[in-house]
SEMIZA-614629 format. One record per residue (C-alpha): chain; z, x, y; residue number from 1; residue in three letters. Coordinates in nm, 4 decimals, always signed. Each point is the difference from the previous one (the first is absolute). Example, Ala and Ser with C-alpha at 12.3 -4.5 7.8 and 13.67 -1.06 7.14 Angstrom:
<sites>
SITE; A; +0.7800; +1.2300; -0.4500; 1; ALA
SITE; A; -0.0660; +0.1370; +0.3440; 2; SER
</sites>
This chain:
<sites>
SITE; A; -0.8528; +18.1976; +4.3322; 1; UNK
SITE; A; -0.3581; -0.0755; -0.0964; 2; UNK
SITE; A; -0.1369; +0.0460; -0.3495; 3; UNK
SITE; A; -0.1809; +0.3125; +0.1164; 4; UNK
SITE; A; +0.3198; +0.1445; +0.1438; 5; UNK
SITE; A; +0.1805; -0.0809; -0.3262; 6; UNK
SITE; A; -0.2731; +0.1852; -0.1919; 7; UNK
SITE; A; +0.0099; +0.3022; +0.2308; 8; UNK
SITE; A; +0.3789; +0.0254; -0.0290; 9; UNK
SITE; A; -0.0036; -0.0452; -0.3786; 10; UNK
SITE; A; -0.2738; +0.2614; -0.0451; 11; UNK
SITE; A; +0.1860; +0.2530; +0.2124; 12; UNK
SITE; A; +0.3206; -0.0722; -0.1928; 13; UNK
SITE; A; -0.1807; +0.0466; -0.3332; 14; UNK
SITE; A; -0.1494; +0.3264; +0.1211; 15; UNK
SITE; A; +0.3356; +0.1386; +0.1143; 16; UNK
SITE; A; +0.2191; -0.1248; -0.2871; 17; UNK
SITE; A; -0.2347; -0.0659; -0.2932; 18; UNK
SITE; A; +0.1349; -0.3571; -0.0210; 19; UNK
SITE; A; -0.3024; -0.2297; -0.0247; 20; UNK
SITE; A; +0.2080; -0.3183; -0.0463; 21; UNK
SITE; A; -0.0246; -0.1304; +0.3587; 22; UNK
SITE; A; -0.3717; +0.0824; +0.0080; 23; UNK
SITE; A; -0.0682; -0.1710; -0.3325; 24; UNK
SITE; A; +0.2003; -0.3044; +0.1160; 25; UNK
SITE; A; -0.2652; -0.0630; +0.2667; 26; UNK
SITE; A; -0.2647; -0.0675; -0.2678; 27; UNK
SITE; A; -0.0751; -0.3468; -0.1393; 28; UNK
SITE; A; +0.0078; -0.0642; -0.3755; 29; UNK
SITE; A; -0.3804; -0.0187; -0.0185; 30; UNK
SITE; A; -0.0705; +0.3141; +0.2036; 31; UNK
SITE; A; -0.2902; +0.2277; -0.0897; 32; UNK
SITE; A; +0.0093; +0.3545; +0.1346; 33; UNK
SITE; A; -0.2857; +0.2478; +0.0027; 34; UNK
SITE; A; -0.0566; +0.3436; +0.1440; 35; UNK
SITE; A; -0.3020; +0.2288; +0.0039; 36; UNK
SITE; A; +0.0071; +0.0365; -0.3785; 37; UNK
SITE; A; -0.1427; -0.2505; -0.2459; 38; UNK
SITE; A; +0.3489; -0.1059; -0.1046; 39; UNK
SITE; A; +0.1667; -0.3229; +0.1085; 40; UNK
SITE; A; +0.3624; -0.1114; -0.0190; 41; UNK
SITE; A; +0.1013; -0.3629; -0.0569; 42; UNK
SITE; A; +0.3171; -0.1908; +0.0827; 43; UNK
SITE; A; +0.3376; +0.1207; +0.1188; 44; UNK
SITE; A; +0.0374; +0.2458; -0.2896; 45; UNK
SITE; A; -0.3448; +0.1329; +0.0851; 46; UNK
SITE; A; +0.1103; +0.0404; +0.3623; 47; UNK
SITE; A; +0.3065; +0.1932; -0.1170; 48; UNK
SITE; A; -0.2244; +0.2308; -0.2068; 49; UNK
SITE; A; -0.2532; +0.0316; +0.2856; 50; UNK
SITE; A; +0.2617; +0.1182; +0.2504; 51; UNK
SITE; A; +0.1721; +0.2296; -0.2511; 52; UNK
SITE; A; -0.3388; +0.1541; -0.0812; 53; UNK
SITE; A; -0.0818; +0.0296; +0.3707; 54; UNK
SITE; A; +0.3257; +0.1804; +0.0781; 55; UNK
SITE; A; -0.0362; +0.2157; -0.3111; 56; UNK
SITE; A; -0.3205; +0.1488; +0.1388; 57; UNK
SITE; A; +0.1880; +0.1793; +0.2775; 58; UNK
SITE; A; +0.2783; +0.2558; +0.0071; 59; UNK
SITE; A; +0.0817; -0.1384; +0.3432; 60; UNK
SITE; A; -0.1633; -0.2725; +0.2102; 61; UNK
SITE; A; +0.0818; -0.1702; +0.3270; 62; UNK
SITE; A; -0.1995; -0.2788; +0.1625; 63; UNK
SITE; A; +0.0006; -0.0436; +0.3755; 64; UNK
SITE; A; -0.1169; -0.3178; +0.1685; 65; UNK
SITE; A; -0.1093; +0.0042; +0.3618; 66; UNK
SITE; A; -0.0713; -0.3706; +0.0236; 67; UNK
SITE; A; -0.0788; -0.3098; -0.1969; 68; UNK
SITE; A; -0.1604; -0.3398; +0.0397; 69; UNK
SITE; A; +0.0086; -0.3231; -0.1979; 70; UNK
SITE; A; -0.2513; -0.2805; +0.0439; 71; UNK
SITE; A; -0.1490; -0.2671; -0.2227; 72; UNK
SITE; A; +0.1874; +0.1112; -0.3115; 73; UNK
SITE; A; -0.1154; +0.3625; +0.0363; 74; UNK
SITE; A; +0.1955; +0.3025; +0.1101; 75; UNK
</sites>
């Protein structure tokens, strides 16, 4: 599996089960996450909070991916 495929699978698992562990495990120690707000999340604990906050915004959510591409360190 590619990194992108790992992310897609982990996100779908988190959305269906609420378990963000596999998704958080894909983040490096020095990760910085941002969304459309002014807030930022730092590190693995920040990633855990980011994804818990993300899931907490929805009563139910399901992502569907129709394709993906990885090149030059971008996905």
